[in-house]
C-alpha positions, 0 to 999 in steps of 0.5 A: 334144557336137557343135555345131549347126554340125557339119553338113557344108557347103561350105567358105567362103573364108578372106576370108569367114571373116575377115569374119565374125570381124571383124564378131563382134569389132567388135560386141562379140560375145565378151561372151556365151557364144554369141559365144565359142562362135561365135568358136571355131567360126570359128577352126576354120573359119578354120584349115581355110580356111588349110590349103586355101589352102596346099594350093592354093598347093602 
């Protein structure tokens, strides 16, 4: 089942994704099911941003 965040959008920078992950964690966001789902989405976005950084560096 595709998530609502699966819609295409411009890739965010690694630092922007990191900032959102940190905010979610510091707010105790992993306690709820929605928070855990959002965290998993952010990890996928973070991995894509890391790959993008590596590609640019090469």
